[in-house]
N, C-alpha and C positions, 0 to 999 in steps of 0.2 A: 547763237552764232548768226552772223549777218554777212550777206554777200555785198560786194562793192563793184562798181563799174559794170562790165559786160558779163559778169559771172552769175551762175545759178548754183546754189548749194542743194544737194539731194541726199536723202538717206535711203538705205535699202528697206524695202518692204519685206517683212518676215511673215511666213506662213507656218502655222502649226498644224501638223497632221493629226489624225485621230489617235495615233500612237504616241504623240507628244514630241515628235521630231520637228525641230525648227529649221527652216531653210529660207534662203532669199530667192527672189524671182528674177535673177539676172539683170537685164537692162531696165526692168520696171522699178522705178524709184518714186519716192514722195518728195515733192518740192518743199524745202524748208525756208529758203530765202531767195530773193531776186535782187540783183544789183540795180542801182538807180539809173544806169545808162541802158538798161534793157528796154525793149518796146513796152509801152504802157499796158497793152493787153496781156502781157506776161504776169502782171501783178495779181491776176485772178487765178493763177495756177498754184498758189501756195496751198499746201495740204492735199493736192490732187495726185493721183497715180499717173506718172509720166514715163515715157520711153525716150531714150536718147540714142544718138548715133555713137557707135563705139569705134569709129575709124580714127579718132584722135585720142590722145591720152587724157583720161580723167584724172584729176589730181586728188589722191586720197588724203584725208586729214581727220584724225580723231574719230573714226567711224563714219564719216560723211565723205562725199566726193564733191568736187567742184568742177563744173563744166562751163564752156562758153554758151551763151544763150542760143546761138545758131545751131547747136548740136541737139536741141530738143526737137524730136520728130513729131510726137503727138501726145495727147493726154486723154484719159478716160473721164468722161463727164459723170 
């Protein structure tokens, strides 16, 4: 899957508990793809744990979500 324009594609990070229960971490997502019109420094975010603003609608698609690059708040290094 590839992002175009000003869009960023994210997937939920899943966490497995000791008892085997799988859950996602809410607004914590992994960056899968960055559109070509996003700022150049965003290219380094691919594969990193990222948090995004939830005030706008995220567009769900096939188990992923698509957000505008300006909705990325921060990433864990």
